[in-house]
Structure formats: C-alpha cells, structure tokens
C-alpha positions, 0 to 999 in steps of 0.5 A: 500500499502506497503511503501519503508521502510516497504517493507525493514522491510519485506524483511530483516524479510524474510532473517531472517526466512530463516536463522533461519528456514533453512531446517527441517525434519518435514514440518517446514522449509522455505520453508513451511514459503515461501509457507504461505507468498505466498498465504498470499499475495494473499488472503490478496490483494484480501481480501484488508488487511493491508499487511504490517502486514499480510506479517509480521505475515506469516513470522514469524508464525512459527519462534519458533513453540510451537510444538517444545517447549514443547508447550509453545506459548509465545516462537514464539511471544517473538522472533518475538516482539524482533526481529520486536522492533529491526527493530525499527517497530511501537509498534501498528504493532508489538502488531498486528503481535504477536497477530496473531502469538498468536492466528493463530495456530490450537489447537485441533478439538473441541478448538475454536480458533477465529481470531479477525482482517482480516490480522490474518484471512489471514494469519491463512487461508494461513497457513492451506492451507499448512496443506492440499492437495498434500503439507499436505498429505507430511508434514503430514507424514514427521512430523509423521516420524520425531517424530516416529509415526506409519503410521496407526494402525487399534487399534488406533482410531481418537481423536477430542482432546477438549483442546489444552494441548491434542491436544499438547500430541497427539502421534496418527499415521499419518493416524489418524491426518487426521480426527484429523485435516486436513479434518476439514480444509476446514470448518475452513477457513475464507476468500472467496478466502481461502475457494475457494483454500481449496476446491480442495486440501481437494477432494485430499485428500479424493482420497489420503485416499481412495487409501490408504485404498484400498491398506491397504486392499491388492487390 
C-alpha cells in the first residue's frame, strides 16, 4: 500500500517526467511513459508487487533513453538516481528503481535480459506492451521516420542481433523491426497479466503485416 508521502513523491515524479519528456516525434514522449505507468499499475496490483517501486520505475524508465545517447545505458539511470535523491527517497528504493531502469529495455533478439525482481518484470512487461499492438505499429513508424529509415526494402533482410551494440547500431527498414523485435515480444513477457494483454496486440500486428504485404504486392 502506498502511503501519503510516497504518493506525493510519485506525483512529483510524474510532473518531472512530463516536463522532461514533453512531446517527441520518435514515440518516446510523455504519452508513452503515461501509458507504461498506467499498465504497470494494472499489472503490478494484480501481481501484488511493491507499487511504490513499480510506479517510480515506470515513470523514470525513459527519462534519458540510451537510444538517443549513443547507446549509453548509464545516462537514464544516473538521471533517475539524482532526481530521487533530491526527493530524499530511501537509498534501497533508489537502488531498486535504478536496477529496473538499467535492466528492463530490449537490447537484441539473442541478448539474454533477465530482470531479477517482480517489480522489474512488471515494468518491463508494461514497457513492452507499448511496443506492440496498434500503438506499437504507430510508434515503430514514428521512430523509423524520425531516424530517416526506409519503410520497407525487400533487399534488406531482418537480423536477429546477438549483442546490444549491434542492436543499438541497427539502421534497417521499419518493417524489419517487426521481425527483429516486435513479433518476439509476446514470448518474452513475464507476468500472467502481461502475457494475456500481449496476445491480442500480437494478433493485431500479424494482421497488419498480412495486409501490408498484400498491398506491397499490388493487390
């Protein structure tokens, strides 16, 4: 149960995330974090996780995303730690939140990424849910467009990246991203609720791709 002091910290953190992230053309804006926060609360309560940790990690998980900082996975963690220290959050809680931010992101299809805590699994599931389904399709093309990537190129085949470095340097067409990450997410979910929510979103992406290639072939 979140107490009054913790609730104030969460609300201050939400305002901080909103101000810091604002609007963004790559799909990593405040609205993304807001959706992750909402789904993390839903999944976390069902899983009986520590909701103070879950909500803070969900709100801060993209406060400085490594994809926009030359693959540096420490920037977001350090920024989150500094913010929470300023709010006088207990050092043990800060360490848990920092570990989740560091561990939760997808780093390549063949890169093992095991989150050690229930709270981390909850936040990871919530973040991954926002990468699939209708929202995931929209975000994939928003990110690809912002990065100047092709929508589709039949000469460039998907790559199942074996290292975080390879994945971070990936410049393949957006359609390839479905096969390199998005279609893999359903089987990477941790929690019972997350798995259930992922199934319908996965089916939507499959239907989208069928229609995409139907139209690519001129029918």
